[in-house]
C-alpha positions as semicolon CSV with decimal commas, in nm:
position;residue;x (nm);y (nm);z (nm)
1;M;1,032;-1,528;0,274
2;R;0,812;-1,243;0,373
3;V;0,562;-1,169;0,083
4;F;0,267;-0,955;-0,007
5;V;0,049;-0,864;-0,287
6;A;0,032;-0,504;-0,404
7;L;-0,029;-0,264;-0,682
8;D;0,226;-0,016;-0,804
9;I;0,166;0,341;-0,837
10;P;0,269;0,580;-1,126
11;D;0,570;0,790;-1,118
12;D;0,394;1,121;-1,124
13;V;0,193;1,016;-0,812
14;R;0,504;0,909;-0,640
15;A;0,668;1,236;-0,722
16;A;0,381;1,447;-0,574
17;I;0,355;1,234;-0,255
18;G;0,748;1,256;-0,225
19;A;0,716;1,631;-0,230
20;L;0,457;1,625;0,045
21;I;0,702;1,396;0,246
22;A;0,982;1,621;0,192
23;S;0,794;1,923;0,313
24;L;0,673;1,747;0,623
25;R;0,978;1,518;0,733
26;S;1,147;1,803;0,935
27;L;0,811;1,874;1,136
28;C;0,808;1,528;1,292
29;R;1,141;1,361;1,318
30;A;1,001;1,086;1,556
31;A;0,810;0,933;1,263
32;R;0,958;0,655;1,054
33;W;0,894;0,783;0,709
34;V;0,868;0,555;0,425
35;R;1,101;0,542;0,138
36;I;0,933;0,694;-0,162
37;E;1,055;0,444;-0,408
38;G;0,876;0,177;-0,203
39;L;0,531;0,322;-0,214
40;H;0,259;0,070;-0,311
41;V;-0,115;-0,018;-0,266
42;T;-0,097;-0,342;-0,051
43;L;-0,377;-0,568;-0,151
44;K;-0,271;-0,855;0,084
45;F;-0,016;-0,887;0,350
46;I;0,074;-1,267;0,346
47;G;0,368;-1,247;0,592
48;E;0,638;-1,518;0,637
49;V;0,610;-1,829;0,411
50;Q;0,843;-2,111;0,314
51;P;0,994;-2,072;-0,016
52;E;0,824;-2,391;-0,136
53;K;0,491;-2,198;-0,092
54;I;0,579;-1,932;-0,337
55;E;0,482;-2,140;-0,648
56;P;0,125;-2,237;-0,508
57;I;0,085;-1,861;-0,425
58;K;0,159;-1,774;-0,786
59;A;-0,071;-2,048;-0,938
60;S;-0,355;-1,914;-0,706
61;L;-0,303;-1,554;-0,806
62;S;-0,266;-1,631;-1,166
63;R;-0,635;-1,741;-1,178
64;I;-0,777;-1,409;-1,076
65;R;-0,966;-1,233;-1,329
66;Q;-1,120;-0,896;-1,306
67;P;-1,320;-0,741;-1,591
68;V;-1,167;-0,386;-1,604
69;A;-0,858;-0,207;-1,502
70;L;-0,868;-0,032;-1,170
71;E;-0,918;0,348;-1,166
72;M;-0,777;0,521;-0,843
73;K;-0,741;0,864;-0,735
74;F;-0,478;0,942;-0,452
75;R;-0,602;1,230;-0,241
76;N;-0,624;1,364;0,106
77;A;-0,429;1,231;0,430
78;G;-0,497;1,110;0,766
79;F;-0,410;0,887;1,056
80;F;-0,487;0,542;1,163
81;P;-0,635;0,457;1,401
82;N;-0,715;0,822;1,478
83;E;-0,553;1,164;1,487
84;R;-0,514;1,167;1,876
85;R;-0,314;0,850;1,905
86;P;-0,178;0,795;1,560
87;R;0,036;0,476;1,459
88;V;0,026;0,550;1,084
89;F;0,008;0,860;0,858
90;W;-0,148;0,792;0,521
91;V;-0,269;0,929;0,184
92;G;-0,617;0,799;0,083
93;I;-0,708;0,615;-0,232
94;E;-1,056;0,669;-0,387
95;A;-1,155;0,377;-0,620
96;G;-1,460;0,197;-0,743
97;A;-1,582;-0,143;-0,596
98;E;-1,332;-0,306;-0,829
99;L;-1,052;-0,234;-0,605
100;S;-1,208;-0,410;-0,287
101;A;-1,333;-0,678;-0,516
102;L;-0,967;-0,766;-0,627
103;A;-0,853;-0,769;-0,265
104;A;-1,145;-1,014;-0,182
105;A;-1,055;-1,223;-0,474
106;I;-0,701;-1,241;-0,361
107;D;-0,797;-1,345;-0,012
108;E;-1,044;-1,610;-0,143
109;S;-0,778;-1,750;-0,400
110;L;-0,514;-1,802;-0,119
111;E;-0,734;-1,946;0,162
112;P;-0,736;-2,307;-0,005
113;I;-0,368;-2,314;0,018
114;G;-0,352;-2,225;0,388
115;I;-0,337;-1,846;0,393
116;A;-0,590;-1,705;0,622
117;R;-0,834;-1,431;0,518
118;D;-0,781;-1,077;0,641
119;L;-1,015;-1,023;0,939
120;R;-1,013;-0,640;0,885
121;Q;-1,204;-0,468;0,619
122;F;-1,003;-0,359;0,319
123;S;-0,894;0,006;0,366
124;P;-0,694;0,112;0,059
125;H;-0,429;0,372;0,135
126;L;-0,057;0,450;0,104
127;T;0,151;0,444;0,434
128;L;0,374;0,750;0,443
129;A;0,518;0,724;0,815
130;R;0,464;0,508;1,124
131;F;0,481;0,650;1,482
132;N;0,607;0,448;1,776
133;S;0,531;0,725;2,019
134;P;0,457;1,052;1,851
135;E;0,579;1,370;2,022
136;G;0,282;1,581;2,094
137;A;0,428;1,920;1,959
138;A;0,570;1,756;1,648
139;L;0,240;1,578;1,571
140;N;0,063;1,914;1,623
141;H;0,288;2,077;1,374
142;L;0,230;1,788;1,127
143;R;-0,144;1,834;1,177
144;E;-0,140;2,206;1,117
145;A;0,079;2,162;0,802
146;I;-0,159;1,907;0,658
147;S;-0,460;2,151;0,749
148;R;-0,274;2,447;0,585
149;A;-0,227;2,254;0,252
150;G;-0,583;2,231;0,212
151;P;-0,738;1,951;-0,011
152;L;-0,439;1,717;-0,115
153;E;-0,443;1,585;-0,470
154;F;-0,163;1,358;-0,584
155;G;-0,302;1,217;-0,911
156;S;-0,460;0,922;-1,051
157;S;-0,386;0,592;-1,182
158;N;-0,547;0,297;-1,412
159;A;-0,397;-0,026;-1,280
160;H;-0,381;-0,320;-1,535
161;E;-0,161;-0,557;-1,307
162;F;-0,083;-0,654;-0,961
163;H;0,231;-0,798;-0,822
164;L;0,360;-1,057;-0,566
165;Y;0,654;-0,894;-0,372
166;Q;0,918;-1,016;-0,141
167;S;0,998;-0,785;0,149
168;N;1,354;-0,783;0,308
169;L;1,355;-0,593;0,619
170;K;1,694;-0,398;0,640
171;P;1,807;-0,124;0,883
172;G;1,742;0,148;0,636
173;G;1,407;0,027;0,558
174;A;1,240;-0,254;0,369
175;E;1,356;-0,359;0,028
176;Y;1,106;-0,506;-0,215
177;T;1,164;-0,761;-0,499
178;R;0,893;-0,839;-0,745
179;L;0,839;-1,216;-0,779
180;A;0,551;-1,212;-1,020
181;T;0,306;-0,988;-1,213
182;F;-0,049;-1,068;-1,276
183;L;-0,279;-0,903;-1,525
184;I;-0,609;-0,769;-1,408
185;A;-0,806;-0,735;-1,726
186;G;-0,744;-1,027;-1,964
187;G;-0,405;-1,130;-2,095
188;E;-0,154;-1,375;-1,940
189;S;0,040;-1,331;-1,626
190;Q;0,411;-1,317;-1,607
């Protein structure tokens, strides 16, 4: 099973980002655009695990407690690793230290059951598109359209829970199945 831990995003944020994708899709056909219904904030990509590992993962995640809900603002856009040679087109997430603390707590809780910590620094974002080999002219059109749009604001969210998802890779894109839900601030997990 291929699994990851993530936060969901609200429907109004999803709709605003969907409108941006719809306006940009024709400018850069070489991009592999994400399905808008699958947008999420990845806290930890675990990867392939044996089915019997799911219950220990759930048990580890259920012990995480954060004192407050996570406030996030979804704004601006950019490219990883950089604009000249992009591999990913993303929307940024502004959040307090609580978001990074949650990602770190997830890493820490999973390490004792054999899931390695992430070596890269946590960088919250929503992936909108991936590029194998971006076409120069198309990429220029994409950059120009983003620049003309000015400051991009997609809304905000207060997250009270995070989730363990299974990812099924299919020809039309990944499909996600929620395996468990965990409350961030108090309460019992599901």
